[in-house]
N, C-alpha and C positions, 0 to 999 in steps of 0.2 A: 907282835904285829904280824899278820899274815901277808903273803905275797899280794893278795888282792887289795888289802888295805894300803899297802905301800904304793901300789899302782894308783889308787884313787887319791891318796895324799899327794903323790908326785904331780898328777894332772892338775890338781887344784893349786898347788904352789907355783907351778909353771905359769899358769894363766894369771895368777895374782901379781906376777912380776911385770906384766904388760900394762901399758897405760892407754886409756881411752880419753880423748879430748873432745869436749862438747862446746861448740861455739853457739851461743844463743843470740839470735837477732830478734830484738823486741823494742817496743816503745818504752819510754821512761815510766809510763803509768802501769806497765805490766808488772806483776809480782815476780820476784826471783824464783828459781826452780831448784835451789840447792837441796831442799828436802826430798825431791824426787830421786836424787842420787845419793843415798846413804852409803857411799862407796869411796874408799880412799884412793882407788885407782882411776877415778874420773876427775879430770881437770875441767873446770867450767869457766868460760870466758864470755862476757856480755858485750854485745855491740848494738849501737842504736839504729833503729829503723826510722825513716822520715814519717811524718804523720800520714802522708798519702801513699806510703809504701805497702808491700804485701803483708799478709797475715804473719804473725810471729812464727819463726821456724828455728830449727837447730841443725847444725852440720856436725856429723860425727866422724872422727878420725881415730884410727888405732895404730899406734906405733908410727905416727906421722903419715899414714896412708889414708886416703879418703875411703869411708865406708858407706855413707848414705846421708840423706836429708829427711828430717821428720818435722811435721807441724807440731806445735806445742800441744794441740789437742790429742795427738797420738800418745804423747808422754803421760797423759792422764790415765792411760791404761795401766800404768804401774801402781797408781794410787787406788783405782777401783777396777781391778782386772776381772774379766768374765770367768765364772767358774762352772758354768753349765755346758756340757757337751751334748749336742743334738746329732741327728743322723745326716745333716747336710752342712754346707759351708757356712750357714748362718749361726752355727754353734759358737764360733769365735769371731768377734767383730773384725772388719778389715783393718781398722786402726790398730787393733792389738796384734794382728798378723804382721803389720809393718814394723811395729815396735819390736816384736819377737825376732824378726829377721835382721833388723839393723843392729840390734844390741846383743846378738849372740856372741859367745866367747868373751863377754865382759863379766868380770867377777863382781858381784854385789855382796855387800855385808849387811847384817842386821835385817835380813829378809824374814817375813813372817810366813806362817803356814798358808795363809790365803793366797799370797803371791806364788808360793811353790805349787799350790793346787791349781792355780790358773795356768802356769807354765806346763804342768803335767797334763792338763786338759788339752792344750794345743798339741802335745806330742801324741796323746791318745787319739785325738781327732784325726791327725795325719795317718796314724796306723789304721784307724777305722776306714778312712777313705781309700787307702791302698788295699787293705783287705787281706794281705798275705805277708809273710815274714815273721820275725821273732820280736816280741815285746817283752822286755824284762823290767821289773819294777821292784824297788825297795822303799816301802813306807816306814822303814826302821823296825817296826813291830807288827806282827800279824794283827794285833788288836786295832791298830790304826787302819788296816785294810778293811775292817768290818764295815765302815761307813761307805766304802767304795764298791761293795759287792754288786749292787745293781748295775753300775757302770760296766764292771768287768763281766758280769753275766751277759750283757748286751754285746760286748766286744767278742766274747767267746762264741756266742750263738749266731751272730750275724756275719762273722768273717771266718777266714781260714787261718787266723793268726795263731802262732805257737806262743802261749803266754806263760811266763814264769814269774812267780811272786816270791821275793826273798825277804827275810826278816827274822827277828827274834820270836820264837814260838811261845808267846805269852797268851795265846788264844788258839782254839782249835777251829780253823776255817772250814767251810763246807766244801765237799767235793763238787767240782764243776768241770764238765767235759771241756778239754782244751786248755785247762789251767793246771800247772804243776807248781807245788809249793816247795820251798827250800829253806830249811831252818838254818839260821846264822848265829854265830856267837855274839852275845851282847857286848863284848868288849871290842869288837871289830866293826862289822857292818852296821851294828846297832845305832851308830851315830850319823849314818848317811841316809839321806833321801835321794834316790836315784831312779831314773827311767832311761831306757834305751830302746829305740826302734831302728832295726837294721835297714829299713827301706824296702823290704820285700824284694830284693834283687836290684833295686835302683838306688845307687849311692846318693842321688840328688834328693831322695826322700828320707834319708837317714836323719835322725834327730835324737838328742839326748839331753839329760839334765843331771847335774851332780851338785849336791849341797851337803855341807857338814854342819851339824848342830853344834853351836858354841854358846858361851854364856849369854851373849847379847842377841841371840837369834841364830839364823842360818847364814852361812857364807857359801856362795856357790855361783854357778853359771849354767847356761844352756848353750847348745851348739848344734849347728847343721853340718859340721865338718865330719865326713864319714870316718876319717881316721881317729878323731877324738872320740866319736861315738863308739867305735870298735874298742878303744882302750877302756872306756867306762864299762862296756859290756864284759870285757875280759876281767876287770876288777870284780864284777859281780860273780862271774862264773868261778873265779878262784875260791869263792866261799861255798860252792856247791859240794 
């Protein structure tokens, strides 16, 4: 295990030890939302709303501290997340942005590639809008990057981003100005899907994703914490 892999493992284990509590305020006729949180670190409590009360909503707490409030409609973003990035703010729905912001640093288990791609699009979209800084990406294998080439050609051509693609070299990617490729060992970084954007000099714009492929899917988290993002980035750089 490399130093970079140990760092990524440590980050994931640390956040797995934290607990997110979700209190759902709904009417008796509303369906439960347990399937939206396939995550052993999320405790769900249901409370009744009166018939004439507000629309159903949830209150999110982490380690007993208030994080935010979401409407149940926003939670549907996890089930059907947007995966298309455009060149303006309409590329990711407002509901998904709220979901992304409130549930950062929450470890989810059994995530599929569609959800990971949607979270990746949010980070890429933020990097596109800022237009400067460093974006590092690991789709595990270069062959997985093949379907993302059009997106990254646009990122490289339309911005001043310094883009680095990490992965196992099982395919020969094309040379693209502004993009540097880094071959990683299959036994280390090969099991991680990760993205980091350093914010382009603004820590408030930093964002990152780290997910480890396991037998039942991916276990991982996304974060807007500049310190956590920097640690994910260091884990990727250790493999250069």
